[in-house]
Structures are given as structure tokens and as C-alpha cells.
N, C-alpha and C positions, 0 to 999 in steps of 0.2 A: 505494499499500499506505500503512495507517495506522502509527503510530509505534508502537500496540500490536501490531499482527502481526510488524513488522520486531523489533522486541523478543523476542518469541515465537520467532520463527526463528531468531535472533542464539545463543535458551537452549538451543538443541533442536542446535544445531550444536556450540556448547559442550559440550552434554551427549555425542555422540558420541565427539569426542576425547578428551572423558576416559574415554569405556567403552571406547574401542580400547587409551589406555595402560594401563587396568585390565587388558584380556582379556591385552594382551603379557606382562606379567611378575608374575602376585598370586602371595600376597595384596601390596599396594603401600599406602604410608601416604599421606594426603592432601596430605600435603608434597612426596613424592617424584612424585605427578601435577603438581603444579605446578612443579616444575624441569621434569620430562619433556617439559610441555605449552606451559613457557612463560607460562603462564595466572597472573596472582593467586588468591592463597590464598581469598579471598570468590569470585571465578569458580568455582573448582573448587568450594569449597562448596556454592556455590548448584547447578553440575552433576550434585555427588555425589545431592543433596537429590533431583532431579528423578529421576535414576537409581536412587534407591532406592525414591520412589514407584512408578516404571513398573514395581518387582519385577528390575529388571534388574543389581542390586547387592545386596551384604549387608557389614555388618561383620564381619570374618574375624580366625582367631587368628594373634597377633603372631610372626611367623617367625622365634623365640628369643627371651632372653629379654631383650637390649638394646633395648627399642624404647621406652625413656623417655615412657611413656604415650603413645605414640603411636596415632592408630584405625587399623587397615587395613582396606581392602576387598578383594571377589572378586567376579567375574562369577559369576551363576548359569546356570547350564547347563542344568536340565532342562526350560526355558520350552516345548522344542520340538523333534522331532527327523528326522532324515533318517534315510531307507531306499536303501540304493546297490542295486541289481541287476546283474548281469553276466549274459549272456543269452550261455550258450553253445552248444556243438554238444548237449551232453550234459545240461547243468544250467543253471536257472536261479539262480542265487548269487544270496544276498543277503546285508546286512549293516546293522545298525542303529548309530546315534550320536547323542547327544547335541551342542548346541553347543559340546562341546570336541571335538567331530572324532573320539573316541578308538571305536575298536570297543567296543560294549557286549554284543553277540550275532549270532549267523552262521548262518544255515542254508541249506543246498543241497538245491533240488527235482531230482529227477531229473525230465527228460524224453524222449519217446518220437521225436519227430519235431519240426521248426519250425514248423508250422501256427503262424498268429497267433492263432487260438483256444488253443491250446494253451501257447503261450507266453503269455498273459493269466491263461490258468487256472493257470498253475505263479508267476506274480508274487505271483496272491492268495493262493497258498498259503506263500509265503514269509513276506508280511506279517501272516497270521492267524497264524504258528505263532510269527513275533517280537514278535508286541505283547501277547496275552493275557496278562494279568497279569506284562509286563513290565515294563522300565523307560520307555515309552511310558505304558503304560497307567495306570502310576501316577502320572506328573505329565505334563508336556505329552508331547500326542498325536505322530505323525507328520503333517508338515506339510509334507514335499516327497519326490519322490523323484528319483532321479538312477540311471540308465539308463545303461550301455555296452551299445551292438548290433553286430552283426557286418556294417559295411557305412555306408556314405557316410551321412550323417544330413541333411537339407536342413535350412538352419538357419532360414527361411522358415515350410515346411511339413509340418516333423517327420516326413518323408516317409523313409523306409529304401530308400536306391540305392545301385547298384554293391554288392549283397551277394553273397558266395559262397556262399548259402543259398538258390536258386529261389524257396523259399516266402516268405520274408521279403520279396525284391523286391516294392517299392508300398509298404510295410505304413505305415498312418496311426499309426506306433508312441506318437507322444508323445499323441494325441487318445486314441488305446485305452487307456495306463497311465493317464491321468487319468480316463477313466469307470469302470474297471474300479477303479481303487484309491481313489477321491473325492480326491484330493489334486492340486497340479499335477507336472509332471514335468519333468525337467528331461535332454534326450536327446542323447548324444552317440556319436561314433564308439570302440566299446572302445578300441582304443591312442589317442583321446584323452583318455580318463580314465587310462588307464595309465601314460600320459606325466606325468599329474598325480598318478599316484598316487607316481610312482617319484622325484619331483619332492618331494613333500610329506616324503616318510619312507623311501626306498628309496635306491638307487645315485646320484639324480640329484640328492640334498640339496646345497645351494652349487653347484650349476653352472649357468650361465646359457646355453649353446647344448650340447641335448644332444638326443637321438632315443630313442625306444624300438621296438626293431623285431622284432614278434611274428611265429613263424614256429609257423606250426599246418598247421589244415589248407589255409589260407591264410596273406599275408604282406600285412602293413601297418604302419606305420610312424606314431609320435606325433611330435610336435617341441615343443621345448619352446626359444625365440628370445627371447633378450634378457630370461630370466625368464619368461615368459607362453607358455601355450601356444598355440602357430601353427595355425589350421583352416583359412585359405586361402579366399578367396571362395565357394566353395557346399559348404564343410565336410569339400575333398579333397584337402589336403596330405597327405604322407607317403602316398598310394597308390602305394607303388614295383614295383607288381606286377600293376600294372590291364591285362589282354589288350584288344586290340583288340574291337567289338562282333562277334560270333558266333565268339570265340576261346576255347578251355577254360584259356589260362595260356603265357605267356611263353615264350618259350624262355631256358632255364636256369633258370628259376624253381624255388629253394629249397622253394617249399611242400611238405609232406606228401602231398598228392594227386600232385602231380608227382614226387615223393620215391618214393613206391610204385613209380608209370609204371616209370620208367626203370631205378628198382633190380633191378625184377624179370627187365627183359630181361639185363642185365648176372647175376643169381643161377641165371638158367635155362641161359645159358651158363656158368658155372662149374661145375655141374652137371653138365651135357655133361663136362668134363672135368676131374671131379672135386677143382676145387683150393679147395670150398667146405662148411663144414657147414652153409650156413643153406637155409632151406625156402623155396620159393617162396611161400608166406604168410605171409613173416616181415613184424613189424610195422616200425615206423624204431625201437623201443625195442627190439627183438629186432638189429637189426644194428646198432644203439651200439653194445650189450652185449657184440655177438659182436668188435666191432674190439676193444675194450677188452683182447679175450683174446686179441685175435692173429691172426684170422681176415685170411688177405689181403685176399680179395674185399669184406668187411665195413668193411675198411680204406680200400680202394680208395674206395670208395662214399662212405664218410666224408668222405674226404677230399676228393670232388668238391662234396659237399653245404657241405661250408665253404670252396669255391674260390666255389660260387652264391651263399651269403650272403655272401661280401666284395663280389661284384657288386654288390648290392644295400646296403651298406655307403657303400662310392665313390661310387655314383649320389647318397646322401643327401648324404656328405662333397663332395663338388665341387660342390654345388647352395648347401648351409647351411654349410658348415665347423666340422661341429659338433666339440665337444670331444672329446664322450664317446657311446659308442652301448652300448644296453644292451638285452640280448636276454630276450622274454619270448618265452610260449606253449611247446606242450606241445615242441615241436623244440628254441626256443630254448634253455628249459629243459634239456635235455638238452646241449650242448653245453660244455658248462665244462670239457671234458674235450679240446675241441678249439681252443680260445682259442688257442693259438700256434699250430695250422695256419690259422686266420679271421687272424691278425695279419700271419703269413706272406706269405700271398696280398694282404693289403692292400699291404703294404711294399711289393710288385711292381706295385701299381694306383696309387700316390697320394703325393707327395713329403712331405705332412703326418699321415699317419693319424692318424685318431682311434684314443682308446681303449676298447675293445670288454670290457667286463663282461656276467656272466650276470646277472639280476633274482635278488636276493636275498627278493623280498617271495613267492616261489612261485607259487600259482594266483592270490593276491588282489590284484595291480595294478589291477586294474578296479576293483575294490570299494574299495581304498584310495583311487584316484582319486577316486570318486564320494562318497563323505564326502567328500575335503577339499575340491572342487568346490561339492558340496552343501550343506555347513557355511559356508562362506563366503556362499552368495547367500543361508542362510535367517537366519544373524547377521545381513545386514544388514536382511533385512526385518521381521523380529523385532523388533528396536530400534527402526528406523522408526516403527513402527506404537506399538510402548510408548509409547517418548519423546514422541510426536503426542500420544498420548491422554493420557498425564500433564501436559504442557506444558497440554493444554485443561481437563483441569481447574484446575490452579493456577488459571489463568488468568482463570476465572469463578469462582472462589472471593475471588481478589482483585479482581475487580469489584464482586461481592458484597459485600465487606467495604468497599469504597470506599462503594457507594451507600449503605451503613448507618450510614457515618462523615457522609456527606452530610446525611442525614435527621434 
């Protein structure tokens, strides 16, 4: 490698370090950047010149009156946008953010089935609703899609495996989204994005080891271990309710589908004995509501559901020894009223049970995680591309200037 190339690479590295310092705490002065990075002021000044020419930072208003003439800098957030998608049972939910990672707009597109063509059409409709005339259209466009799907995503092939929706089994989701939307796509199991979202903005902030347990039509878990998302060798970490081939569900499954099967048998018996006001077509929401009103059979059903949830939490805890488990999904979100029952059941199963909470992100943990994950990836790619291009222009200008002086 030539000396020029080595110096250019070092300058680009310095610029990347300075950019991270600015992103971490804007607006920030040149002197403060120097203190936080350990770089000399001339080195920081050189890096700032490169970042400014790359369009990645700009001068900012000082934070208050006592700034003694110092010049402050802030990152430029509008250079590119991330589209996050949550592919659910009834909706394809979408959200848009710029490089700050803050949700700018959201749209939910209703779907009637899980056919791959339906999913892709809904993704395009979400994109088209969020981008025309919106923040992404007025500045940097959508450059990355981060999607969460119900099923294990093969990390190499980008294909859905082990989905609780047969229509999605084997779908080449990554290439399908890229072809439909025209930008690169990052695709994750929905619970993996959900746990990233909880770590970024939810109950898991500041917690190094925790799990997100999603309980809806199916059951799945996402893991943060050592402050990093743990996906496993084939992306299947956290599949705590995965039945053997040929079986519909595990015994004692807390999933919504399983709940309705055994609950209906209990309700039929209760109706014969006149012990309940529940109907045979009662939904999980109706059962939880009846339990809160004191219906004896509904309370027994909910207590059994609490025990089944505790079994899944105990499985996770015995292997990963997590500090916290956050419940999400349709049934998980309804568990706020039965957290004491879940905790009591766990106390009988584990010496040191984890804390259990219900997600405060509502139906948006997957979108929140998609924005956080996508923003991290897009910031890196945008910065690398722009710093490299600016360094080449700067290097060419210097070379031309040196040539002119020699002549």
C-alpha cells in the first residue's frame, strides 16, 4: 500500500471516530470531540473538514449562552431513510425513520391472507403511503428495508423456515422484498427485532441479559445476551415452542391457538354445569375480561395460561439465566393483570426467577427494533460511502495542487 493510500485510510478512520462522537451527544464542540476521542485538535479539525465536505455533519447552534465562541457540530440526519416492516397475521405494519432512528411516520396495511404475493403487495403499499411527499421524498430516500417475519429466517438464503403460517414456509422473503421495493432488505425473525426494540427503547434498556417472549397465535422468544442480540447458528435461537415435525403444537403450549382448543373444552363442561357465563366462541380477550370480572371458570383458564407461560419462561431462564423477560404479542400484552400469578408459578420452578414485565411498546416492538437495527446498519453504510467519496475528491484536489506547484 502506498503512503498516500495509508494516510487516506487513516484520515477516513479518524473521520469515522469523530462522527460517532458527534452522533453520541450533539451538538458538541471541536474541543469536546478532542477530549472524548483523545485526538489532537488539528486531527479533529481535519476530520471535521472531511465530514463537512461529505455532508455528514454541519455547524449547529450552541447549547445555551455560555459557549465562549466555540463552534458546535451536529450530524445530518436526513441523508437516507429506513423502512421497517412487521409482517403480521392481519396487518403489514410499516414505519419510516431517518438516520436518527426516530419514527417519523407509520402506516398499517390490512391483509386478508398470508400468500407471499399478498405480503409483497402490502409492503409496496406501505412504502408508497409513507414516502410520497413525506420526509423520505423531500430529502434522502429509502435506502434500506428492515423486516420482521413470523418464522425463522435462514441467515444465508433469506428464506422463511418454521413459520406458524404454512403459506409463508419456504418464501424467499429477502429477495422478494428487494425485488418489490428496489432497495436492500434485512430480514429477521419478528421476535429478534422485537427484543432489539425493547433493548433500544423499551423495558430492556440498560439490561444486558433478557428475553422478549411473544405469545400470540404462536410463541417465540428473542434474546439479548451480553447486550447483543443472540440469533443462534441458524437464526433459530428462542424457538421455545417449536413442535416436532408432524405435530401441531407442544403439550402445555401457551399459544393462542392452543389456548382456544383446550379452553373450549373447559367452557363446554362449564356450560353443562352452569358454572360460567362464557360462550363457546369466546376469544382470548373475552376470557381475560371475564376473569377480571370474577368468572370462576375464566379465572381457572387464565391461571392455567399463567402456568404455561411460566413453563416457557423457566425453559429460557435455565439455559440463558436472563435477568428480565418482557411479554408481548396479543396474549402477552393481556398478561398485565396476571403477572403475580406468573411470578408465583416461576417461584415454584426456579431458585432465582427473572423479573417479568409486559411490553410498554404495545404493538410496535418489531417496528421499533426494525428501525433501531436498520438505522445502525444504514448509518455505517452511508458514512463509509460518503467519507470514502469525499476523501477521494480531497486527495485528487491535493494531488492536482501538488502537480501545479511542481510545474
